[in-house]
C-alpha positions, 0 to 999 in steps of 0.5 A, a space after each residue: 580448493 577455492 577461497 572467497 574473499 570476504 567483502 563488506 556489504 551493507 545488509 538489506 533491511 527487511 520490510 513487510 509487504 503491507 508496508 511496501 503496499 502502504 507506501 505505494 498507495 500513499 505515493 499515488 495519493 500524494 502524486 494525485 493519481 487518486 484525488 479527494 472523492 475518487 473511488 479506489 480500486 477494490 481490494 482484489 483489484 489492488 491485490 492483482 495489480 500489486 501481485 500481493 495478498 489481499 491481507 497485505 492490501 487490507 492492512 495497508 488500506 487500514 493504515 491509510 484509514 487510521 491516518 484519515 486519508 481514505 474512507 472504507 465502506 462496504 464495497 467502496 474505498 474512497 480518498 478523503 470522502 467524509 460524508 460522501 456516502 
């Protein structure tokens, strides 16, 4: 019979996929990957690049929209594009 020594380890925090996507997109904006006025990749393109569902991408984009970092218009995602359309 085998006995395993119990080891104390820190638990792994659960994180929602849309929160991870939000952080990645926000990081790209902060690093200047996308500058003010730039058109962002479409939802399907971001979904494919990040290997996540479109629903996760849409939720992350909505969070960025709510804080005023991006504008979402039919067919366009734009960083800080107030009045650009």
